[in-house]
N, C-alpha and C positions, 0 to 999 in steps of 0.2 A: 504494500500500500504506500502511495506517495503522499506525503503531507508536508506542509510548511507552517512556519509560525508556531503558535502555541496550541496546535491541534493534537488530538490523540493519535497514537500509532500503535498498531498491534504487531508485535514481533514474536511469533511462536506463543509460548505460555506467558510472556510478559507484555507489558504495555506501559504507556506513560506519556507525559507531556514532552514534546520535542522542544529542546532549548537551543539546539544548533543543528544545522544540516548543510553539508557541502557535497559537491560532486566533483570528482577528479577523473578526467579521461587520460588514458595513456594512448599515444598515437605514434605512427611512423613519421619521422621527421622529413622524409623525402616526399611523401604524397598526402599526408594528413589523415590517412586511414586510422580509425580508432580501433585499437586491438583489445582494450579493456576499459570498463566503466566501473568506478568505485564510489559507492555512496557511504559517506561518514555521517552517522546520525548520533546525536547526544541526547539522551533522555534526562529529565530532571534528576539531579543527584549524581549523574555521570561526569566523566572528565572530558572536556572539549579538547580535542587534539589540535596542535599547531598545524598550519598549512604544510610546513615541511614534513611533518610526520605523516600527514594524509597522503602527500605525494609519494613519499618513500614506500609506504605500505601498498599503494596502488601499483607502483612500479614492481615491487616484489611479487605481488600476486599476478601481474601480467607476465612477468618472466617465468614464474612457476608453471604457467599454462601455455607459454609460447613455444610452439613446436618448430624449431628451426629458425626462429626469428632472432635477429641480432639486437640485443638489448642496448647496445651503444648507439643505436639509431632510433631509440624510442625517447619521446619527451612526454612531459605531463602538462596538463592545463586544468586549473581549477575553474569550475563553471558554477554560476549562480543556479541553484536548483529551480528557481522560478523560470529560467530560460531553457530548461532541459525537460522534455516530455518523454516518458517511457514509451517504447514501441515505435518511436520515430527513428529514422536513420540520420546520423550526423557524421560529419568529418570536421577536421580543423583546417581553417584557412591559414596556411603556414606563415605567410607574410604578416597578416593582421593578428595572428594568434587568437582567433575567434572561432567559436563553434558555428557551423553553418549546416542547415538541414539539407539532406540529399533527397531530392524528389525521386521516388521509386517509379520506374517505368511500368506502365500497365501492360499486362500480357494481352496479346490479341484475343479477342473473344470475351474480354471482361467488360 
């Protein structure tokens, strides 16, 4: 479930008020392809991680699942969760270091 602000969030058997939420994407520096998206959510009473910690964890997880990808060519970008919608496809505009939506092509007959 995606929530922002001081809304309720259900994570398995726990839940609570969200006090901080960040999204970090890991992408290929050559073409902007996103290879991993990491959501960092802090609930009331939890510890809010620094941006550098969030980026390091996102990169670590991307590398652990990257099959044959060169980690030295991966970069991270912190994104405001308000501008990131689940189930949409994005890439990173390399020069602007901004998230851009990739429009999906419709299959013929759709």
